[in-house]
mmCIF file as Biopython writes it, N, C-alpha, C and O atoms, coordinates in Angstrom:
data_model
#
loop_
_atom_site.group_PDB
_atom_site.id
_atom_site.type_symbol
_atom_site.label_atom_id
_atom_site.label_alt_id
_atom_site.label_comp_id
_atom_site.label_asym_id
_atom_site.label_entity_id
_atom_site.label_seq_id
_atom_site.pdbx_PDB_ins_code
_atom_site.Cartn_x
_atom_site.Cartn_y
_atom_site.Cartn_z
_atom_site.occupancy
_atom_site.B_iso_or_equiv
_atom_site.auth_seq_id
_atom_site.auth_asym_id
_atom_site.pdbx_PDB_model_num
ATOM 1   N N  . MET A ? 1  ? -7.388  -30.353 -29.398 1.0 0.0 1  A 1 
ATOM 2   C CA . MET A ? 1  ? -8.391  -29.633 -30.513 1.0 0.0 1  A 1 
ATOM 3   C C  . MET A ? 1  ? -7.865  -30.389 -31.926 1.0 0.0 1  A 1 
ATOM 4   O O  . MET A ? 1  ? -8.671  -30.480 -32.851 1.0 0.0 1  A 1 
ATOM 5   N N  . ASP A ? 2  ? -6.780  -30.818 -32.049 1.0 0.0 2  A 1 
ATOM 6   C CA . ASP A ? 2  ? -6.149  -31.211 -33.428 1.0 0.0 2  A 1 
ATOM 7   C C  . ASP A ? 2  ? -6.880  -32.481 -33.457 1.0 0.0 2  A 1 
ATOM 8   O O  . ASP A ? 2  ? -7.325  -32.744 -34.574 1.0 0.0 2  A 1 
ATOM 9   N N  . THR A ? 3  ? -7.136  -33.368 -32.513 1.0 0.0 3  A 1 
ATOM 10  C CA . THR A ? 3  ? -8.093  -34.782 -32.715 1.0 0.0 3  A 1 
ATOM 11  C C  . THR A ? 3  ? -9.257  -34.391 -33.074 1.0 0.0 3  A 1 
ATOM 12  O O  . THR A ? 3  ? -9.707  -34.813 -34.140 1.0 0.0 3  A 1 
ATOM 13  N N  . GLY A ? 4  ? -9.962  -33.558 -32.327 1.0 0.0 4  A 1 
ATOM 14  C CA . GLY A ? 4  ? -11.267 -33.730 -32.789 1.0 0.0 4  A 1 
ATOM 15  C C  . GLY A ? 4  ? -11.482 -32.876 -34.490 1.0 0.0 4  A 1 
ATOM 16  O O  . GLY A ? 4  ? -12.543 -32.857 -35.114 1.0 0.0 4  A 1 
ATOM 17  N N  . LEU A ? 5  ? -10.531 -32.414 -34.819 1.0 0.0 5  A 1 
ATOM 18  C CA . LEU A ? 5  ? -10.488 -31.953 -36.088 1.0 0.0 5  A 1 
ATOM 19  C C  . LEU A ? 5  ? -10.192 -33.153 -37.155 1.0 0.0 5  A 1 
ATOM 20  O O  . LEU A ? 5  ? -10.820 -33.313 -38.201 1.0 0.0 5  A 1 
ATOM 21  N N  . ILE A ? 6  ? -9.318  -33.813 -36.779 1.0 0.0 6  A 1 
ATOM 22  C CA . ILE A ? 6  ? -9.290  -35.094 -37.495 1.0 0.0 6  A 1 
ATOM 23  C C  . ILE A ? 6  ? -10.291 -36.011 -37.418 1.0 0.0 6  A 1 
ATOM 24  O O  . ILE A ? 6  ? -10.414 -36.947 -38.208 1.0 0.0 6  A 1 
ATOM 25  N N  . ALA A ? 7  ? -11.116 -35.749 -36.370 1.0 0.0 7  A 1 
ATOM 26  C CA . ALA A ? 7  ? -12.393 -37.001 -36.198 1.0 0.0 7  A 1 
ATOM 27  C C  . ALA A ? 7  ? -13.584 -36.281 -37.248 1.0 0.0 7  A 1 
ATOM 28  O O  . ALA A ? 7  ? -14.457 -36.898 -37.857 1.0 0.0 7  A 1 
ATOM 29  N N  . ILE A ? 8  ? -13.392 -35.098 -37.259 1.0 0.0 8  A 1 
ATOM 30  C CA . ILE A ? 8  ? -14.304 -34.296 -38.106 1.0 0.0 8  A 1 
ATOM 31  C C  . ILE A ? 8  ? -14.196 -34.582 -39.541 1.0 0.0 8  A 1 
ATOM 32  O O  . ILE A ? 8  ? -15.072 -34.752 -40.389 1.0 0.0 8  A 1 
ATOM 33  N N  . GLY A ? 9  ? -12.837 -34.596 -39.616 1.0 0.0 9  A 1 
ATOM 34  C CA . GLY A ? 9  ? -12.647 -34.832 -41.166 1.0 0.0 9  A 1 
ATOM 35  C C  . GLY A ? 9  ? -12.915 -35.915 -41.928 1.0 0.0 9  A 1 
ATOM 36  O O  . GLY A ? 9  ? -13.396 -35.989 -43.059 1.0 0.0 9  A 1 
ATOM 37  N N  . ALA A ? 10 ? -12.459 -36.945 -40.992 1.0 0.0 10 A 1 
ATOM 38  C CA . ALA A ? 10 ? -12.943 -38.606 -41.260 1.0 0.0 10 A 1 
ATOM 39  C C  . ALA A ? 10 ? -14.261 -38.693 -41.345 1.0 0.0 10 A 1 
ATOM 40  O O  . ALA A ? 10 ? -14.785 -39.286 -42.287 1.0 0.0 10 A 1 
ATOM 41  N N  . GLY A ? 11 ? -14.958 -38.125 -40.390 1.0 0.0 11 A 1 
ATOM 42  C CA . GLY A ? 11 ? -16.490 -38.393 -40.656 1.0 0.0 11 A 1 
ATOM 43  C C  . GLY A ? 11 ? -16.997 -37.538 -41.799 1.0 0.0 11 A 1 
ATOM 44  O O  . GLY A ? 11 ? -18.037 -37.916 -42.338 1.0 0.0 11 A 1 
ATOM 45  N N  . LEU A ? 12 ? -16.482 -36.578 -42.187 1.0 0.0 12 A 1 
ATOM 46  C CA . LEU A ? 12 ? -17.035 -35.889 -43.383 1.0 0.0 12 A 1 
ATOM 47  C C  . LEU A ? 12 ? -16.562 -36.763 -44.388 1.0 0.0 12 A 1 
ATOM 48  O O  . LEU A ? 12 ? -17.446 -36.996 -45.212 1.0 0.0 12 A 1 
ATOM 49  N N  . ALA A ? 13 ? -15.475 -37.340 -44.624 1.0 0.0 13 A 1 
ATOM 50  C CA . ALA A ? 13 ? -14.986 -38.298 -45.706 1.0 0.0 13 A 1 
ATOM 51  C C  . ALA A ? 13 ? -16.244 -39.418 -45.802 1.0 0.0 13 A 1 
ATOM 52  O O  . ALA A ? 13 ? -16.920 -39.481 -46.829 1.0 0.0 13 A 1 
ATOM 53  N N  . VAL A ? 14 ? -16.472 -40.192 -44.781 1.0 0.0 14 A 1 
ATOM 54  C CA . VAL A ? 14 ? -17.462 -41.048 -44.901 1.0 0.0 14 A 1 
ATOM 55  C C  . VAL A ? 14 ? -18.802 -40.746 -44.968 1.0 0.0 14 A 1 
ATOM 56  O O  . VAL A ? 14 ? -19.495 -41.652 -45.431 1.0 0.0 14 A 1 
ATOM 57  N N  . GLY A ? 15 ? -19.490 -39.527 -44.571 1.0 0.0 15 A 1 
ATOM 58  C CA . GLY A ? 15 ? -20.538 -39.312 -44.779 1.0 0.0 15 A 1 
ATOM 59  C C  . GLY A ? 15 ? -20.813 -38.620 -45.866 1.0 0.0 15 A 1 
ATOM 60  O O  . GLY A ? 15 ? -21.893 -38.863 -46.404 1.0 0.0 15 A 1 
ATOM 61  N N  . LEU A ? 16 ? -19.995 -37.672 -46.423 1.0 0.0 16 A 1 
ATOM 62  C CA . LEU A ? 16 ? -20.303 -36.984 -47.705 1.0 0.0 16 A 1 
ATOM 63  C C  . LEU A ? 16 ? -20.132 -38.228 -48.932 1.0 0.0 16 A 1 
ATOM 64  O O  . LEU A ? 16 ? -20.871 -38.168 -49.914 1.0 0.0 16 A 1 
ATOM 65  N N  . ALA A ? 17 ? -19.235 -39.217 -48.822 1.0 0.0 17 A 1 
ATOM 66  C CA . ALA A ? 17 ? -19.360 -40.260 -49.710 1.0 0.0 17 A 1 
ATOM 67  C C  . ALA A ? 17 ? -20.461 -41.056 -49.612 1.0 0.0 17 A 1 
ATOM 68  O O  . ALA A ? 17 ? -20.864 -41.541 -50.669 1.0 0.0 17 A 1 
ATOM 69  N N  . ALA A ? 18 ? -21.121 -41.345 -48.481 1.0 0.0 18 A 1 
ATOM 70  C CA . ALA A ? 18 ? -22.202 -42.139 -48.259 1.0 0.0 18 A 1 
ATOM 71  C C  . ALA A ? 18 ? -23.463 -41.219 -48.917 1.0 0.0 18 A 1 
ATOM 72  O O  . ALA A ? 18 ? -24.438 -41.790 -49.406 1.0 0.0 18 A 1 
ATOM 73  N N  . ILE A ? 19 ? -23.387 -40.178 -48.895 1.0 0.0 19 A 1 
ATOM 74  C CA . ILE A ? 19 ? -24.488 -39.310 -49.350 1.0 0.0 19 A 1 
ATOM 75  C C  . ILE A ? 19 ? -24.502 -39.359 -50.722 1.0 0.0 19 A 1 
ATOM 76  O O  . ILE A ? 19 ? -25.511 -39.671 -51.353 1.0 0.0 19 A 1 
ATOM 77  N N  . GLY A ? 20 ? -23.405 -39.059 -51.249 1.0 0.0 20 A 1 
ATOM 78  C CA . GLY A ? 20 ? -23.399 -39.147 -53.156 1.0 0.0 20 A 1 
ATOM 79  C C  . GLY A ? 20 ? -23.606 -40.529 -53.561 1.0 0.0 20 A 1 
ATOM 80  O O  . GLY A ? 20 ? -24.174 -40.730 -54.634 1.0 0.0 20 A 1 
ATOM 81  N N  . THR A ? 21 ? -23.225 -41.500 -52.850 1.0 0.0 21 A 1 
ATOM 82  C CA . THR A ? 21 ? -23.269 -42.936 -53.147 1.0 0.0 21 A 1 
ATOM 83  C C  . THR A ? 21 ? -25.009 -43.053 -53.233 1.0 0.0 21 A 1 
ATOM 84  O O  . THR A ? 21 ? -25.557 -43.280 -54.311 1.0 0.0 21 A 1 
ATOM 85  N N  . GLY A ? 22 ? -25.649 -42.900 -52.180 1.0 0.0 22 A 1 
ATOM 86  C CA . GLY A ? 22 ? -26.903 -43.092 -51.854 1.0 0.0 22 A 1 
ATOM 87  C C  . GLY A ? 22 ? -27.861 -42.137 -53.045 1.0 0.0 22 A 1 
ATOM 88  O O  . GLY A ? 22 ? -28.949 -42.587 -53.405 1.0 0.0 22 A 1 
ATOM 89  N N  . TYR A ? 23 ? -27.353 -40.824 -53.593 1.0 0.0 23 A 1 
ATOM 90  C CA . TYR A ? 23 ? -28.101 -40.159 -54.278 1.0 0.0 23 A 1 
ATOM 91  C C  . TYR A ? 23 ? -27.671 -40.849 -55.770 1.0 0.0 23 A 1 
ATOM 92  O O  . TYR A ? 23 ? -28.447 -40.607 -56.695 1.0 0.0 23 A 1 
ATOM 93  N N  . ALA A ? 24 ? -26.889 -41.405 -55.963 1.0 0.0 24 A 1 
ATOM 94  C CA . ALA A ? 24 ? -26.282 -41.952 -57.212 1.0 0.0 24 A 1 
ATOM 95  C C  . ALA A ? 24 ? -27.211 -43.280 -57.601 1.0 0.0 24 A 1 
ATOM 96  O O  . ALA A ? 24 ? -27.843 -43.398 -58.652 1.0 0.0 24 A 1 
ATOM 97  N N  . GLN A ? 25 ? -27.155 -44.210 -56.567 1.0 0.0 25 A 1 
ATOM 98  C CA . GLN A ? 25 ? -27.959 -45.359 -56.355 1.0 0.0 25 A 1 
ATOM 99  C C  . GLN A ? 25 ? -29.407 -45.346 -56.467 1.0 0.0 25 A 1 
ATOM 100 O O  . GLN A ? 25 ? -30.186 -46.242 -56.791 1.0 0.0 25 A 1 
ATOM 101 N N  . GLY A ? 26 ? -29.613 -44.045 -56.103 1.0 0.0 26 A 1 
ATOM 102 C CA . GLY A ? 26 ? -31.268 -44.023 -56.043 1.0 0.0 26 A 1 
ATOM 103 C C  . GLY A ? 26 ? -31.728 -43.598 -57.499 1.0 0.0 26 A 1 
ATOM 104 O O  . GLY A ? 26 ? -32.867 -43.839 -57.899 1.0 0.0 26 A 1 
ATOM 105 N N  . HIS A ? 27 ? -30.942 -43.065 -58.132 1.0 0.0 27 A 1 
ATOM 106 C CA . HIS A ? 27 ? -31.408 -42.572 -59.629 1.0 0.0 27 A 1 
ATOM 107 C C  . HIS A ? 27 ? -31.270 -43.739 -60.436 1.0 0.0 27 A 1 
ATOM 108 O O  . HIS A ? 27 ? -32.236 -44.167 -61.067 1.0 0.0 27 A 1 
ATOM 109 N N  . ILE A ? 28 ? -29.986 -44.372 -60.477 1.0 0.0 28 A 1 
ATOM 110 C CA . ILE A ? 28 ? -29.602 -45.634 -61.278 1.0 0.0 28 A 1 
ATOM 111 C C  . ILE A ? 28 ? -30.551 -46.941 -60.943 1.0 0.0 28 A 1 
ATOM 112 O O  . ILE A ? 28 ? -30.775 -47.880 -61.706 1.0 0.0 28 A 1 
ATOM 113 N N  . GLY A ? 29 ? -31.114 -46.731 -59.426 1.0 0.0 29 A 1 
ATOM 114 C CA . GLY A ? 29 ? -31.931 -47.805 -59.458 1.0 0.0 29 A 1 
ATOM 115 C C  . GLY A ? 29 ? -33.602 -47.631 -59.822 1.0 0.0 29 A 1 
ATOM 116 O O  . GLY A ? 29 ? -34.436 -48.477 -60.143 1.0 0.0 29 A 1 
ATOM 117 N N  . SER A ? 30 ? -33.698 -46.275 -59.642 1.0 0.0 30 A 1 
ATOM 118 C CA . SER A ? 30 ? -35.289 -46.056 -60.231 1.0 0.0 30 A 1 
ATOM 119 C C  . SER A ? 30 ? -35.279 -46.239 -61.752 1.0 0.0 30 A 1 
ATOM 120 O O  . SER A ? 30 ? -36.300 -46.633 -62.317 1.0 0.0 30 A 1 
ATOM 121 N N  . ALA A ? 31 ? -34.061 -45.942 -62.492 1.0 0.0 31 A 1 
ATOM 122 C CA . ALA A ? 31 ? -34.233 -46.139 -64.064 1.0 0.0 31 A 1 
ATOM 123 C C  . ALA A ? 31 ? -33.940 -47.731 -64.388 1.0 0.0 31 A 1 
ATOM 124 O O  . ALA A ? 31 ? -34.282 -48.196 -65.475 1.0 0.0 31 A 1 
ATOM 125 N N  . GLY A ? 32 ? -33.365 -48.448 -63.505 1.0 0.0 32 A 1 
ATOM 126 C CA . GLY A ? 32 ? -33.132 -49.486 -63.797 1.0 0.0 32 A 1 
ATOM 127 C C  . GLY A ? 32 ? -34.144 -50.254 -63.763 1.0 0.0 32 A 1 
ATOM 128 O O  . GLY A ? 32 ? -34.249 -51.123 -64.629 1.0 0.0 32 A 1 
ATOM 129 N N  . VAL A ? 33 ? -35.361 -50.076 -62.507 1.0 0.0 33 A 1 
ATOM 130 C CA . VAL A ? 33 ? -36.633 -50.731 -62.511 1.0 0.0 33 A 1 
ATOM 131 C C  . VAL A ? 33 ? -37.342 -50.459 -63.758 1.0 0.0 33 A 1 
ATOM 132 O O  . VAL A ? 33 ? -37.799 -51.356 -64.465 1.0 0.0 33 A 1 
ATOM 133 N N  . GLY A ? 34 ? -37.416 -49.426 -63.977 1.0 0.0 34 A 1 
ATOM 134 C CA . GLY A ? 34 ? -38.002 -49.157 -65.544 1.0 0.0 34 A 1 
ATOM 135 C C  . GLY A ? 34 ? -37.607 -49.857 -66.622 1.0 0.0 34 A 1 
ATOM 136 O O  . GLY A ? 34 ? -38.421 -50.488 -67.297 1.0 0.0 34 A 1 
ATOM 137 N N  . ALA A ? 35 ? -36.280 -49.818 -66.904 1.0 0.0 35 A 1 
ATOM 138 C CA . ALA A ? 35 ? -35.553 -50.739 -67.924 1.0 0.0 35 A 1 
ATOM 139 C C  . ALA A ? 35 ? -35.953 -52.158 -67.672 1.0 0.0 35 A 1 
ATOM 140 O O  . ALA A ? 35 ? -36.400 -52.847 -68.588 1.0 0.0 35 A 1 
ATOM 141 N N  . ILE A ? 36 ? -35.798 -52.630 -66.410 1.0 0.0 36 A 1 
ATOM 142 C CA . ILE A ? 36 ? -35.887 -54.119 -66.273 1.0 0.0 36 A 1 
ATOM 143 C C  . ILE A ? 36 ? -37.541 -54.420 -66.490 1.0 0.0 36 A 1 
ATOM 144 O O  . ILE A ? 36 ? -37.762 -55.629 -66.564 1.0 0.0 36 A 1 
ATOM 145 N N  . ALA A ? 37 ? -38.635 -53.650 -66.597 1.0 0.0 37 A 1 
ATOM 146 C CA . ALA A ? 37 ? -40.043 -53.721 -66.761 1.0 0.0 37 A 1 
ATOM 147 C C  . ALA A ? 37 ? -39.780 -53.972 -68.357 1.0 0.0 37 A 1 
ATOM 148 O O  . ALA A ? 37 ? -40.372 -54.929 -68.855 1.0 0.0 37 A 1 
ATOM 149 N N  . GLU A ? 38 ? -39.148 -53.380 -68.981 1.0 0.0 38 A 1 
ATOM 150 C CA . GLU A ? 38 ? -39.412 -53.178 -70.397 1.0 0.0 38 A 1 
ATOM 151 C C  . GLU A ? 38 ? -38.523 -54.718 -70.815 1.0 0.0 38 A 1 
ATOM 152 O O  . GLU A ? 38 ? -39.018 -55.700 -71.367 1.0 0.0 38 A 1 
ATOM 153 N N  . LYS A ? 39 ? -37.468 -54.593 -70.478 1.0 0.0 39 A 1 
ATOM 154 C CA . LYS A ? 39 ? -36.711 -55.921 -71.044 1.0 0.0 39 A 1 
ATOM 155 C C  . LYS A ? 39 ? -35.722 -56.530 -69.688 1.0 0.0 39 A 1 
ATOM 156 O O  . LYS A ? 39 ? -34.723 -56.053 -69.148 1.0 0.0 39 A 1 
ATOM 157 N N  . PRO A ? 40 ? -36.596 -57.941 -69.406 1.0 0.0 40 A 1 
ATOM 158 C CA . PRO A ? 40 ? -36.053 -58.539 -68.129 1.0 0.0 40 A 1 
ATOM 159 C C  . PRO A ? 40 ? -34.582 -58.998 -68.332 1.0 0.0 40 A 1 
ATOM 160 O O  . PRO A ? 40 ? -33.818 -59.301 -67.415 1.0 0.0 40 A 1 
ATOM 161 N N  . GLU A ? 41 ? -34.362 -59.006 -69.336 1.0 0.0 41 A 1 
ATOM 162 C CA . GLU A ? 41 ? -32.753 -59.744 -69.812 1.0 0.0 41 A 1 
ATOM 163 C C  . GLU A ? 41 ? -31.785 -58.404 -69.431 1.0 0.0 41 A 1 
ATOM 164 O O  . GLU A ? 41 ? -30.598 -58.552 -69.724 1.0 0.0 41 A 1 
ATOM 165 N N  . LEU A ? 42 ? -32.072 -57.423 -68.959 1.0 0.0 42 A 1 
ATOM 166 C CA . LEU A ? 42 ? -31.163 -56.257 -68.204 1.0 0.0 42 A 1 
ATOM 167 C C  . LEU A ? 42 ? -31.015 -56.682 -66.934 1.0 0.0 42 A 1 
ATOM 168 O O  . LEU A ? 42 ? -30.481 -55.869 -66.179 1.0 0.0 42 A 1 
ATOM 169 N N  . LEU A ? 43 ? -31.351 -57.778 -66.455 1.0 0.0 43 A 1 
ATOM 170 C CA . LEU A ? 43 ? -31.269 -57.737 -64.747 1.0 0.0 43 A 1 
ATOM 171 C C  . LEU A ? 43 ? -29.657 -57.534 -64.371 1.0 0.0 43 A 1 
ATOM 172 O O  . LEU A ? 43 ? -29.432 -56.618 -63.580 1.0 0.0 43 A 1 
ATOM 173 N N  . GLY A ? 44 ? -28.752 -58.136 -64.754 1.0 0.0 44 A 1 
ATOM 174 C CA . GLY A ? 44 ? -27.449 -58.497 -64.443 1.0 0.0 44 A 1 
ATOM 175 C C  . GLY A ? 44 ? -26.677 -57.105 -64.959 1.0 0.0 44 A 1 
ATOM 176 O O  . GLY A ? 44 ? -25.616 -56.743 -64.451 1.0 0.0 44 A 1 
ATOM 177 N N  . ASN A ? 45 ? -27.270 -56.453 -65.910 1.0 0.0 45 A 1 
ATOM 178 C CA . ASN A ? 45 ? -26.344 -55.026 -66.268 1.0 0.0 45 A 1 
ATOM 179 C C  . ASN A ? 45 ? -26.714 -54.008 -64.913 1.0 0.0 45 A 1 
ATOM 180 O O  . ASN A ? 45 ? -25.899 -53.371 -64.247 1.0 0.0 45 A 1 
ATOM 181 N N  . ILE A ? 46 ? -28.117 -54.064 -64.741 1.0 0.0 46 A 1 
ATOM 182 C CA . ILE A ? 46 ? -28.551 -53.098 -63.596 1.0 0.0 46 A 1 
ATOM 183 C C  . ILE A ? 46 ? -28.016 -53.342 -62.636 1.0 0.0 46 A 1 
ATOM 184 O O  . ILE A ? 46 ? -27.506 -52.454 -61.952 1.0 0.0 46 A 1 
ATOM 185 N N  . ILE A ? 47 ? -27.971 -54.817 -62.259 1.0 0.0 47 A 1 
ATOM 186 C CA . ILE A ? 47 ? -27.101 -54.955 -60.716 1.0 0.0 47 A 1 
ATOM 187 C C  . ILE A ? 47 ? -25.961 -54.410 -60.556 1.0 0.0 47 A 1 
ATOM 188 O O  . ILE A ? 47 ? -25.632 -53.803 -59.537 1.0 0.0 47 A 1 
ATOM 189 N N  . LEU A ? 48 ? -25.077 -54.622 -61.806 1.0 0.0 48 A 1 
ATOM 190 C CA . LEU A ? 48 ? -23.679 -54.132 -61.803 1.0 0.0 48 A 1 
ATOM 191 C C  . LEU A ? 48 ? -23.795 -52.626 -61.650 1.0 0.0 48 A 1 
ATOM 192 O O  . LEU A ? 48 ? -23.245 -52.110 -60.677 1.0 0.0 48 A 1 
ATOM 193 N N  . LEU A ? 49 ? -24.439 -51.895 -62.493 1.0 0.0 49 A 1 
ATOM 194 C CA . LEU A ? 49 ? -24.544 -50.668 -62.318 1.0 0.0 49 A 1 
ATOM 195 C C  . LEU A ? 49 ? -24.995 -49.921 -61.027 1.0 0.0 49 A 1 
ATOM 196 O O  . LEU A ? 49 ? -24.537 -48.815 -60.742 1.0 0.0 49 A 1 
ATOM 197 N N  . VAL A ? 50 ? -25.829 -50.513 -60.327 1.0 0.0 50 A 1 
ATOM 198 C CA . VAL A ? 50 ? -26.335 -50.014 -59.046 1.0 0.0 50 A 1 
ATOM 199 C C  . VAL A ? 50 ? -24.834 -50.584 -57.879 1.0 0.0 50 A 1 
ATOM 200 O O  . VAL A ? 50 ? -24.690 -50.170 -56.729 1.0 0.0 50 A 1 
ATOM 201 N N  . ALA A ? 51 ? -24.215 -51.246 -58.341 1.0 0.0 51 A 1 
ATOM 202 C CA . ALA A ? 51 ? -23.061 -51.867 -57.393 1.0 0.0 51 A 1 
ATOM 203 C C  . ALA A ? 51 ? -21.878 -50.639 -57.583 1.0 0.0 51 A 1 
ATOM 204 O O  . ALA A ? 51 ? -21.305 -50.261 -56.561 1.0 0.0 51 A 1 
ATOM 205 N N  . ILE A ? 52 ? -21.576 -50.118 -58.692 1.0 0.0 52 A 1 
ATOM 206 C CA . ILE A ? 52 ? -20.720 -49.439 -59.114 1.0 0.0 52 A 1 
ATOM 207 C C  . ILE A ? 52 ? -20.420 -48.140 -58.257 1.0 0.0 52 A 1 
ATOM 208 O O  . ILE A ? 52 ? -19.238 -47.877 -58.034 1.0 0.0 52 A 1 
ATOM 209 N N  . PRO A ? 53 ? -21.388 -47.334 -57.777 1.0 0.0 53 A 1 
ATOM 210 C CA . PRO A ? 53 ? -21.479 -46.408 -56.959 1.0 0.0 53 A 1 
ATOM 211 C C  . PRO A ? 53 ? -20.830 -46.609 -55.601 1.0 0.0 53 A 1 
ATOM 212 O O  . PRO A ? 53 ? -20.072 -45.775 -55.106 1.0 0.0 53 A 1 
ATOM 213 N N  . GLU A ? 54 ? -21.123 -47.614 -55.094 1.0 0.0 54 A 1 
ATOM 214 C CA . GLU A ? 54 ? -20.510 -47.960 -53.745 1.0 0.0 54 A 1 
ATOM 215 C C  . GLU A ? 54 ? -19.130 -48.025 -53.874 1.0 0.0 54 A 1 
ATOM 216 O O  . GLU A ? 54 ? -18.608 -48.080 -52.761 1.0 0.0 54 A 1 
ATOM 217 N N  . THR A ? 55 ? -18.453 -48.039 -54.646 1.0 0.0 55 A 1 
ATOM 218 C CA . THR A ? 55 ? -16.971 -48.024 -54.412 1.0 0.0 55 A 1 
ATOM 219 C C  . THR A ? 55 ? -16.384 -46.645 -54.045 1.0 0.0 55 A 1 
ATOM 220 O O  . THR A ? 55 ? -15.228 -46.441 -53.672 1.0 0.0 55 A 1 
ATOM 221 N N  . VAL A ? 56 ? -17.517 -45.586 -54.236 1.0 0.0 56 A 1 
ATOM 222 C CA . VAL A ? 56 ? -17.222 -44.184 -53.654 1.0 0.0 56 A 1 
ATOM 223 C C  . VAL A ? 56 ? -17.330 -44.363 -52.182 1.0 0.0 56 A 1 
ATOM 224 O O  . VAL A ? 56 ? -16.504 -43.797 -51.465 1.0 0.0 56 A 1 
ATOM 225 N N  . LEU A ? 57 ? -18.147 -45.001 -51.730 1.0 0.0 57 A 1 
ATOM 226 C CA . LEU A ? 57 ? -18.285 -45.330 -50.311 1.0 0.0 57 A 1 
ATOM 227 C C  . LEU A ? 57 ? -17.108 -45.774 -49.521 1.0 0.0 57 A 1 
ATOM 228 O O  . LEU A ? 57 ? -16.660 -45.212 -48.521 1.0 0.0 57 A 1 
ATOM 229 N N  . ILE A ? 58 ? -16.619 -46.958 -50.146 1.0 0.0 58 A 1 
ATOM 230 C CA . ILE A ? 58 ? -15.506 -47.849 -50.079 1.0 0.0 58 A 1 
ATOM 231 C C  . ILE A ? 58 ? -14.094 -46.832 -50.084 1.0 0.0 58 A 1 
ATOM 232 O O  . ILE A ? 58 ? -13.156 -47.041 -49.315 1.0 0.0 58 A 1 
ATOM 233 N N  . LEU A ? 59 ? -14.110 -45.938 -50.875 1.0 0.0 59 A 1 
ATOM 234 C CA . LEU A ? 59 ? -12.706 -44.994 -51.037 1.0 0.0 59 A 1 
ATOM 235 C C  . LEU A ? 59 ? -13.029 -44.090 -49.956 1.0 0.0 59 A 1 
ATOM 236 O O  . LEU A ? 59 ? -12.082 -43.719 -49.262 1.0 0.0 59 A 1 
ATOM 237 N N  . GLY A ? 60 ? -14.297 -43.625 -49.656 1.0 0.0 60 A 1 
ATOM 238 C CA . GLY A ? 60 ? -14.211 -42.417 -48.647 1.0 0.0 60 A 1 
ATOM 239 C C  . GLY A ? 60 ? -13.977 -43.301 -47.052 1.0 0.0 60 A 1 
ATOM 240 O O  . GLY A ? 60 ? -13.353 -42.774 -46.132 1.0 0.0 60 A 1 
ATOM 241 N N  . PHE A ? 61 ? -14.499 -44.486 -46.960 1.0 0.0 61 A 1 
ATOM 242 C CA . PHE A ? 61 ? -14.143 -45.132 -45.680 1.0 0.0 61 A 1 
ATOM 243 C C  . PHE A ? 61 ? -12.397 -45.210 -45.527 1.0 0.0 61 A 1 
ATOM 244 O O  . PHE A ? 61 ? -11.736 -44.958 -44.520 1.0 0.0 61 A 1 
ATOM 245 N N  . ALA A ? 62 ? -11.943 -45.616 -46.794 1.0 0.0 62 A 1 
ATOM 246 C CA . ALA A ? 62 ? -10.159 -45.667 -46.791 1.0 0.0 62 A 1 
ATOM 247 C C  . ALA A ? 62 ? -9.879  -44.340 -46.706 1.0 0.0 62 A 1 
ATOM 248 O O  . ALA A ? 62 ? -9.213  -44.288 -45.673 1.0 0.0 62 A 1 
ATOM 249 N N  . VAL A ? 63 ? -9.979  -43.003 -47.222 1.0 0.0 63 A 1 
ATOM 250 C CA . VAL A ? 63 ? -9.896  -42.035 -46.832 1.0 0.0 63 A 1 
ATOM 251 C C  . VAL A ? 63 ? -9.589  -41.698 -45.248 1.0 0.0 63 A 1 
ATOM 252 O O  . VAL A ? 63 ? -8.545  -41.311 -44.725 1.0 0.0 63 A 1 
ATOM 253 N N  . ALA A ? 64 ? -10.755 -41.957 -44.732 1.0 0.0 64 A 1 
ATOM 254 C CA . ALA A ? 64 ? -11.255 -41.622 -43.151 1.0 0.0 64 A 1 
ATOM 255 C C  . ALA A ? 64 ? -10.084 -42.765 -42.510 1.0 0.0 64 A 1 
ATOM 256 O O  . ALA A ? 64 ? -9.443  -42.330 -41.554 1.0 0.0 64 A 1 
ATOM 257 N N  . ALA A ? 65 ? -9.848  -43.806 -42.844 1.0 0.0 65 A 1 
ATOM 258 C CA . ALA A ? 65 ? -9.028  -44.501 -42.135 1.0 0.0 65 A 1 
ATOM 259 C C  . ALA A ? 65 ? -7.278  -43.949 -42.147 1.0 0.0 65 A 1 
ATOM 260 O O  . ALA A ? 65 ? -6.409  -44.002 -41.277 1.0 0.0 65 A 1 
ATOM 261 N N  . MET A ? 66 ? -7.276  -43.515 -43.304 1.0 0.0 66 A 1 
ATOM 262 C CA . MET A ? 66 ? -6.064  -42.922 -43.665 1.0 0.0 66 A 1 
ATOM 263 C C  . MET A ? 66 ? -5.856  -41.889 -42.931 1.0 0.0 66 A 1 
ATOM 264 O O  . MET A ? 66 ? -4.708  -41.887 -42.484 1.0 0.0 66 A 1 
ATOM 265 N N  . VAL A ? 67 ? -6.694  -40.708 -42.509 1.0 0.0 67 A 1 
ATOM 266 C CA . VAL A ? 67 ? -6.629  -39.609 -41.953 1.0 0.0 67 A 1 
ATOM 267 C C  . VAL A ? 67 ? -6.566  -39.871 -40.298 1.0 0.0 67 A 1 
ATOM 268 O O  . VAL A ? 67 ? -5.974  -39.059 -39.587 1.0 0.0 67 A 1 
ATOM 269 N N  . ILE A ? 68 ? -7.252  -41.122 -39.698 1.0 0.0 68 A 1 
ATOM 270 C CA . ILE A ? 68 ? -7.085  -41.175 -38.545 1.0 0.0 68 A 1 
ATOM 271 C C  . ILE A ? 68 ? -5.814  -41.913 -38.055 1.0 0.0 68 A 1 
ATOM 272 O O  . ILE A ? 68 ? -5.535  -41.769 -36.865 1.0 0.0 68 A 1 
ATOM 273 N N  . LEU A ? 69 ? -4.954  -42.739 -38.875 1.0 0.0 69 A 1 
ATOM 274 C CA . LEU A ? 69 ? -4.202  -43.657 -38.604 1.0 0.0 69 A 1 
ATOM 275 C C  . LEU A ? 69 ? -2.964  -43.012 -38.798 1.0 0.0 69 A 1 
ATOM 276 O O  . LEU A ? 69 ? -2.062  -43.148 -37.972 1.0 0.0 69 A 1 
ATOM 277 N N  . LEU A ? 70 ? -2.798  -42.129 -40.098 1.0 0.0 70 A 1 
ATOM 278 C CA . LEU A ? 70 ? -1.697  -41.684 -40.328 1.0 0.0 70 A 1 
ATOM 279 C C  . LEU A ? 70 ? -1.210  -40.262 -39.905 1.0 0.0 70 A 1 
ATOM 280 O O  . LEU A ? 70 ? -0.071  -39.825 -40.069 1.0 0.0 70 A 1 
ATOM 281 N N  . LEU A ? 71 ? -2.356  -39.560 -39.284 1.0 0.0 71 A 1 
ATOM 282 C CA . LEU A ? 71 ? -2.056  -38.180 -38.656 1.0 0.0 71 A 1 
ATOM 283 C C  . LEU A ? 71 ? -2.110  -38.312 -37.106 1.0 0.0 71 A 1 
ATOM 284 O O  . LEU A ? 71 ? -1.900  -37.330 -36.394 1.0 0.0 71 A 1 
#
């Protein structure tokens, strides 16, 4: 039973981080497209802003790996 609960916890860590990342990237991306339409020189900044939430998913994966490997 403990192994199953550890797997569920690791899955939740990655899954919820992915949902949050997708939500953030969707809103940033849609606003970014509007900003690029008005000022094309903002492309580099928008790409950077879209990539920043991805770190949340990477941290969620790291937490899941620690939960599986350390417990």
